[in-house]
VEXDREN-2710 file (C-alpha; in Angstrom, 1 decimal):
% VEXDREN-2710
k/r/px/py/pz
1/UNK/94.5/116.1/78.5
2/UNK/92.4/114.8/81.4
3/UNK/89.8/117.2/82.8
4/UNK/89.8/116.9/86.6
5/UNK/87.1/117.8/89.1
6/UNK/88.5/118.3/92.6
7/UNK/85.8/118.0/95.2
8/UNK/87.1/119.3/98.5
9/UNK/89.6/121.6/96.7
10/UNK/90.3/123.7/99.8
11/UNK/91.2/120.8/102.0
12/UNK/94.5/119.1/102.4
13/UNK/93.9/116.3/99.8
14/UNK/92.5/118.8/97.4
15/UNK/95.7/120.9/97.8
16/UNK/97.9/117.9/97.1
17/UNK/95.9/117.0/94.1
18/UNK/96.1/120.5/92.7
19/UNK/99.9/120.5/93.3
20/UNK/100.3/117.5/91.2
21/UNK/98.0/118.9/88.5
22/UNK/100.0/122.1/88.4
23/UNK/103.2/120.2/87.8
24/UNK/101.8/118.6/84.6
25/UNK/99.8/121.2/82.6
26/UNK/100.3/119.1/79.5
27/UNK/98.4/116.1/81.1
28/UNK/95.8/117.6/83.4
29/UNK/93.5/120.5/83.7
30/UNK/91.5/121.4/86.9
31/UNK/88.2/121.9/85.1
32/UNK/85.9/121.9/88.2
33/UNK/86.7/123.0/91.8
34/UNK/84.4/122.5/94.7
35/UNK/84.4/123.5/98.3
36/UNK/82.1/123.4/101.3
37/UNK/82.0/127.0/102.7
38/UNK/85.4/128.6/102.0
39/UNK/84.5/131.1/99.3
40/UNK/87.6/133.2/99.6
41/UNK/89.9/130.2/99.2
42/UNK/87.9/128.8/96.4
43/UNK/88.0/132.0/94.4
44/UNK/91.8/132.2/95.0
45/UNK/92.1/128.7/93.5
46/UNK/89.9/129.7/90.5
47/UNK/92.2/132.6/89.9
48/UNK/95.2/130.2/89.7
49/UNK/93.6/127.3/87.8
50/UNK/90.9/128.9/85.8
51/UNK/88.3/126.1/86.0
52/UNK/85.1/126.1/84.0
53/UNK/83.0/125.7/87.1
54/UNK/83.3/126.5/90.8
55/UNK/80.8/124.9/93.2
56/UNK/80.2/125.9/96.8
57/UNK/78.2/123.2/98.7
58/UNK/76.5/125.7/101.0
59/UNK/73.7/127.0/98.8
60/UNK/73.5/130.2/100.9
61/UNK/76.9/131.2/99.7
62/UNK/76.1/131.1/96.0
63/UNK/75.8/134.9/95.6
64/UNK/79.0/135.6/97.5
65/UNK/80.8/133.1/95.2
66/UNK/79.4/134.6/92.0
67/UNK/80.1/138.1/93.1
68/UNK/83.7/137.4/94.0
69/UNK/84.4/135.6/90.8
70/UNK/83.0/138.5/88.8
71/UNK/85.0/141.0/90.9
72/UNK/88.2/139.1/90.1
73/UNK/87.3/139.2/86.4
74/UNK/87.2/135.3/86.2
75/UNK/85.2/133.5/83.5
76/UNK/84.5/130.6/85.9
77/UNK/80.8/129.9/86.3
78/UNK/79.4/129.6/89.8
79/UNK/77.0/127.0/91.2
80/UNK/75.9/126.0/94.7
81/UNK/74.2/123.3/96.6
82/UNK/74.4/119.5/96.8
83/UNK/72.5/119.0/93.5
84/UNK/75.0/121.2/91.8
85/UNK/77.9/119.3/93.3
86/UNK/76.4/116.0/92.1
87/UNK/75.9/117.4/88.6
88/UNK/79.5/118.7/88.6
89/UNK/80.8/115.2/89.5
90/UNK/78.7/113.5/86.8
91/UNK/78.7/116.1/84.1
92/UNK/80.7/116.6/80.9
93/UNK/83.1/119.1/82.3
94/UNK/85.3/116.4/83.8
95/UNK/86.4/112.8/83.1
96/UNK/88.2/112.3/86.4
97/UNK/86.9/113.1/89.9
98/UNK/89.0/113.5/93.0
99/UNK/86.6/112.7/95.8
100/UNK/88.2/114.5/98.7
101/UNK/85.1/115.8/100.6
102/UNK/85.4/114.8/104.3
103/UNK/82.7/112.7/105.9
104/UNK/79.3/111.6/104.9
105/UNK/78.8/114.8/103.0
106/UNK/80.8/113.3/100.1
107/UNK/78.6/110.2/99.6
108/UNK/76.2/111.5/97.0
109/UNK/78.7/113.2/94.8
110/UNK/80.9/110.1/94.9
111/UNK/78.0/107.9/93.8
112/UNK/77.1/110.4/91.1
113/UNK/80.7/110.3/89.7
114/UNK/80.7/106.5/89.8
115/UNK/77.3/106.1/88.0
116/UNK/78.5/108.5/85.3
117/UNK/81.5/106.3/84.5
118/UNK/84.2/108.7/85.7
119/UNK/87.7/107.7/86.8
120/UNK/87.0/108.2/90.6
121/UNK/90.1/108.9/92.7
122/UNK/88.6/108.1/96.1
123/UNK/89.9/109.9/99.2
124/UNK/86.5/110.0/100.9
125/UNK/86.7/106.7/102.9
126/UNK/83.3/107.5/104.5
127/UNK/81.6/106.8/101.2
128/UNK/82.9/103.2/101.2
129/UNK/82.3/102.7/104.9
130/UNK/78.6/103.8/104.5
131/UNK/77.8/102.4/101.1
132/UNK/80.4/100.0/100.0
133/UNK/78.1/97.7/98.1
134/UNK/76.1/100.6/96.5
135/UNK/79.4/102.3/95.4
136/UNK/80.7/99.2/93.7
137/UNK/77.3/98.6/92.0
138/UNK/77.6/102.2/90.8
139/UNK/81.1/101.7/89.4
140/UNK/79.9/98.5/87.7
141/UNK/76.8/100.2/86.2
142/UNK/78.8/103.3/85.0
143/UNK/81.7/101.3/83.6
144/UNK/84.2/103.7/85.1
145/UNK/87.3/103.1/87.3
146/UNK/87.8/103.4/91.0
147/UNK/91.3/104.1/92.3
148/UNK/91.9/104.5/96.1
149/UNK/93.8/107.6/97.1
150/UNK/94.1/107.0/100.9
151/UNK/97.9/106.3/101.2
152/UNK/97.2/102.9/102.8
153/UNK/94.8/101.6/100.2
154/UNK/96.7/103.1/97.3
155/UNK/99.7/101.1/98.6
156/UNK/97.6/97.9/98.8
157/UNK/96.4/98.6/95.2
158/UNK/100.0/98.9/94.1
159/UNK/101.1/95.7/95.9
160/UNK/98.2/93.5/94.6
161/UNK/98.4/91.7/91.2
162/UNK/97.6/94.1/88.5
163/UNK/93.9/94.0/87.7
164/UNK/92.5/94.5/84.1
165/UNK/90.8/97.7/85.4
166/UNK/91.3/100.0/88.4
167/UNK/88.8/98.0/90.4
168/UNK/87.5/94.7/88.9
169/UNK/83.9/94.6/90.1
170/UNK/82.8/91.9/87.7
171/UNK/84.0/88.8/89.5
172/UNK/83.3/89.6/93.2
173/UNK/80.5/91.6/94.8
174/UNK/83.0/92.9/97.3
175/UNK/85.4/94.4/94.8
176/UNK/88.5/92.7/93.5
177/UNK/88.9/89.1/92.2
178/UNK/89.1/86.6/95.0
179/UNK/92.2/87.2/97.1
180/UNK/92.8/83.5/97.8
181/UNK/92.7/82.8/94.1
182/UNK/95.3/85.6/93.7
183/UNK/97.5/84.0/96.4
184/UNK/97.0/86.7/98.9
185/UNK/97.1/85.6/102.6
186/UNK/96.8/89.0/104.5
187/UNK/96.5/92.7/104.0
188/UNK/98.5/94.6/106.5
189/UNK/97.3/98.2/107.0
190/UNK/99.9/100.4/108.7
191/UNK/99.1/103.0/111.2
192/UNK/101.3/105.8/112.5
193/UNK/99.9/105.4/116.0
194/UNK/99.0/109.1/116.0
195/UNK/100.2/111.7/118.6
196/UNK/99.4/109.5/121.6
197/UNK/101.1/106.3/120.7
198/UNK/102.5/104.6/123.9
199/UNK/100.2/106.5/126.2
200/UNK/97.6/104.8/128.4
201/UNK/94.0/105.8/129.2
202/UNK/95.1/107.7/132.3
203/UNK/97.4/109.9/130.2
204/UNK/94.6/110.8/127.8
205/UNK/91.9/112.0/130.2
206/UNK/92.6/115.7/129.7
207/UNK/93.7/115.6/126.0
208/UNK/92.9/118.9/124.2
209/UNK/91.9/119.3/120.5
210/UNK/95.1/121.0/119.7
211/UNK/97.1/118.0/121.1
212/UNK/94.9/115.5/119.2
213/UNK/95.4/117.4/115.9
214/UNK/99.2/117.6/116.2
215/UNK/99.9/114.6/114.0
216/UNK/103.7/113.6/114.2
217/UNK/103.9/112.7/110.4
218/UNK/101.0/113.8/108.3
219/UNK/99.5/117.3/107.7
220/UNK/95.7/116.6/107.7
221/UNK/92.5/118.3/108.5
222/UNK/91.2/118.5/112.1
223/UNK/88.6/115.7/111.7
224/UNK/90.9/113.2/110.1
225/UNK/93.6/114.1/112.6
226/UNK/91.4/113.3/115.5
227/UNK/90.4/110.0/113.8
228/UNK/94.1/109.2/113.6
229/UNK/94.6/109.9/117.3
230/UNK/91.7/107.6/118.3
231/UNK/92.6/104.9/115.6
232/UNK/89.1/105.3/114.2
233/UNK/90.8/106.4/110.9
234/UNK/92.4/102.9/110.8
235/UNK/89.1/101.3/111.7
236/UNK/87.4/103.0/108.8
237/UNK/90.2/101.9/106.6
238/UNK/89.7/98.3/107.6
239/UNK/86.1/98.5/106.4
240/UNK/87.2/100.3/103.3
241/UNK/89.8/97.5/102.5
242/UNK/87.0/94.9/102.9
243/UNK/85.0/96.5/100.1
244/UNK/87.7/97.7/97.8
245/UNK/89.7/94.4/97.8
246/UNK/87.2/91.8/98.7
247/UNK/89.0/90.9/101.9
248/UNK/87.4/89.3/104.9
249/UNK/88.0/90.8/108.3
250/UNK/90.3/87.9/109.2
251/UNK/92.4/88.9/106.2
252/UNK/92.9/92.5/107.3
253/UNK/95.4/93.2/110.1
254/UNK/96.5/96.6/111.5
255/UNK/100.1/97.2/112.5
256/UNK/101.5/100.4/114.0
257/UNK/104.5/101.8/112.1
258/UNK/105.5/105.2/113.6
259/UNK/107.9/106.2/110.9
260/UNK/105.0/106.2/108.3
261/UNK/107.3/105.2/105.5
262/UNK/105.8/101.8/104.8
263/UNK/102.2/102.7/103.8
264/UNK/100.8/99.1/103.7
265/UNK/101.8/95.6/102.9
266/UNK/100.3/92.5/101.2
267/UNK/101.3/89.0/102.3
268/UNK/101.1/86.1/99.9
269/UNK/100.7/82.4/100.3
270/UNK/104.3/81.6/99.5
271/UNK/105.6/83.9/102.3
272/UNK/106.4/86.9/100.2
273/UNK/105.4/90.2/101.6
274/UNK/105.2/93.2/99.2
275/UNK/105.2/96.7/100.7
276/UNK/104.9/100.2/99.2
277/UNK/107.3/102.7/100.8
278/UNK/107.6/106.5/100.4
279/UNK/107.9/109.7/102.3
280/UNK/104.6/110.6/104.0
281/UNK/103.2/112.9/101.4
282/UNK/99.8/112.5/99.8
283/UNK/101.1/113.8/96.4
284/UNK/102.6/110.3/95.8
285/UNK/99.3/108.5/95.9
286/UNK/97.5/111.2/94.0
287/UNK/100.2/111.2/91.2
288/UNK/99.9/107.5/91.0
289/UNK/96.1/107.6/90.7
290/UNK/95.9/110.5/88.3
291/UNK/98.3/108.9/85.9
292/UNK/97.6/105.2/86.4
293/UNK/98.9/103.0/84.9
294/UNK/101.8/105.3/84.2
295/UNK/104.1/106.9/86.7
296/UNK/104.7/110.6/86.8
297/UNK/106.7/113.1/88.9
298/UNK/104.8/114.0/92.1
299/UNK/107.2/116.6/93.5
300/UNK/108.0/114.4/96.5
301/UNK/111.5/114.0/97.8
302/UNK/113.2/110.7/97.3
303/UNK/113.1/108.3/100.2
304/UNK/116.5/108.0/101.9
305/UNK/116.4/104.7/103.7
306/UNK/119.9/105.2/105.2
307/UNK/118.9/108.5/106.7
308/UNK/115.5/107.2/107.8
309/UNK/117.2/104.5/109.9
310/UNK/115.4/101.6/111.5
311/UNK/111.8/100.8/110.7
312/UNK/109.6/99.9/113.7
313/UNK/106.4/97.8/113.8
314/UNK/104.2/97.0/116.8
315/UNK/100.7/95.9/117.6
316/UNK/98.0/98.6/118.2
317/UNK/96.9/99.2/121.8
318/UNK/93.3/98.1/121.5
319/UNK/92.5/98.6/125.2
320/UNK/93.4/102.3/125.0
321/UNK/92.3/103.0/121.5
322/UNK/89.0/101.2/121.4
323/UNK/87.7/102.7/118.2
324/UNK/89.6/100.1/116.1
325/UNK/87.7/97.2/117.7
326/UNK/84.4/99.1/117.3
327/UNK/85.0/99.3/113.5
328/UNK/85.7/95.6/113.4
329/UNK/82.5/95.1/115.3
330/UNK/80.5/97.2/112.8
331/UNK/82.1/95.3/109.8
332/UNK/81.2/92.0/111.4
333/UNK/77.6/93.2/111.9
334/UNK/77.3/94.3/108.4
335/UNK/74.3/96.1/106.8
336/UNK/73.9/99.5/108.2
337/UNK/76.2/99.1/111.2
338/UNK/79.1/100.9/109.5
339/UNK/76.9/103.8/108.7
340/UNK/75.9/104.1/112.4
341/UNK/79.6/103.8/113.3
342/UNK/80.6/106.6/110.9
343/UNK/77.7/108.9/111.9
344/UNK/78.3/108.5/115.7
345/UNK/82.0/109.1/115.1
346/UNK/81.4/112.3/113.2
347/UNK/79.1/113.6/116.0
348/UNK/81.6/112.6/118.7
349/UNK/84.6/114.1/116.9
350/UNK/82.8/117.4/116.3
351/UNK/81.8/117.6/120.0
352/UNK/85.4/116.9/121.0
353/UNK/86.7/119.6/118.8
354/UNK/84.2/122.0/120.3
355/UNK/85.3/121.1/123.8
356/UNK/82.1/119.5/124.8
357/UNK/83.2/115.8/124.9
358/UNK/86.3/114.3/126.5
359/UNK/88.7/112.5/124.2
360/UNK/88.2/109.1/125.8
361/UNK/84.4/109.5/125.6
362/UNK/84.6/109.5/121.7
363/UNK/84.8/105.7/121.8
364/UNK/82.1/105.5/124.5
365/UNK/79.7/107.5/122.6
366/UNK/80.2/105.5/119.4
367/UNK/79.7/102.2/121.4
368/UNK/76.5/103.6/123.0
369/UNK/75.1/104.5/119.6
370/UNK/76.0/101.1/118.1
371/UNK/74.3/99.4/121.1
372/UNK/71.1/101.5/120.6
373/UNK/70.6/101.0/116.8
374/UNK/70.4/97.4/115.4
375/UNK/72.0/96.7/112.0
376/UNK/69.6/96.3/109.1
377/UNK/70.1/95.2/105.5
378/UNK/71.0/98.2/103.3
379/UNK/67.9/99.2/101.3
380/UNK/69.4/101.9/99.1
381/UNK/70.9/105.4/99.3
382/UNK/67.7/106.9/100.8
383/UNK/67.7/104.2/103.5
384/UNK/71.4/104.9/104.3
385/UNK/70.8/108.7/104.5
386/UNK/67.9/108.0/106.9
387/UNK/70.1/105.7/109.1
388/UNK/72.8/108.3/109.1
389/UNK/70.5/111.0/110.4
390/UNK/69.0/108.6/112.9
391/UNK/72.4/107.6/114.3
392/UNK/73.4/111.3/114.5
393/UNK/70.3/112.1/116.5
394/UNK/70.9/109.1/118.7
395/UNK/74.5/110.1/119.4
396/UNK/73.4/113.7/120.2
397/UNK/70.6/112.3/122.5
398/UNK/73.1/110.1/124.4
399/UNK/75.4/113.1/124.9
400/UNK/72.5/115.1/126.4
401/UNK/71.7/112.2/128.6
402/UNK/75.3/112.1/130.0
403/UNK/75.9/108.5/128.9
404/UNK/79.6/108.8/130.1
END
């Protein structure tokens, strides 16, 4: 029986993880549930899964959480704040952590779980983007396992030669054993193209948040949906693939696949290309990661290739969706540049969702912030947090100055 901590339990990834856990009560128990501010939803999940601990990240909501748990007659203990979240991720109540907190807010708990030697099922790509080297060092020091849960990186993981552990951090600082030695020529990350595939810049001038969040294939949170619409989500995944698999930027290619049935591919030196296919449902990747190296039922419908019809692939439109190239630029610059990229993107997306920044200005604000802050060598977690805050302030200042 594996004891699972689901961080970000009220989000879309958390819901998918809990759905898989509920299908296998003989294998998994949700022992820790954590959320940002949704007390009512968290308590409802506690009533269903009966965890030992519930954590609300916003410390001001601790009393509300404790009172609602007591009113519901639940034995679940309440805790609040980032320190409590980190302790939950690293403590004895769990052996596996689903890291599904969106954005930079998930960094510290992800590192805490890695240092504690947990099996870390990583859906928080921002942690890898900001602190790839630090995260792999933490996995190495803790002696645990890291299994990617993003559908694309989980697909790559499945298509690469089987490592002795979930992520082999002993032989290569960037993650996996050398890809050339393994015969790998390229990693091909697939992208759906989002809701605006095929449209030009002139078509996107008046895009609304509702339109940007209407993803044609995946049911995701608002921030991730906007990232998919700008292709920043794919840019972040390029950086993530660099760290998780030890791939150089030249070895990582993005290809648009609007059917979202091929989740990513790996090309080998002999010309073979291995792909992982499945219906667009996060339960597949989560079931794989939860049970790895075994396979279990995920509750996902079987893929009907005849019904699906033709599979389409095309190059991304980098002129319209400039965020992808900005991510490659940050990866090439190295050091703290990906942290600046991620921070500026989070500020820009939040402003767009509030209606205070045009859709096309998201990339412009990120580029202006990258131009304003030079990349530095990463000095540790405190340094990264400082850079993250600095970049957020710079992005907000640029907006006030009317950069666009």
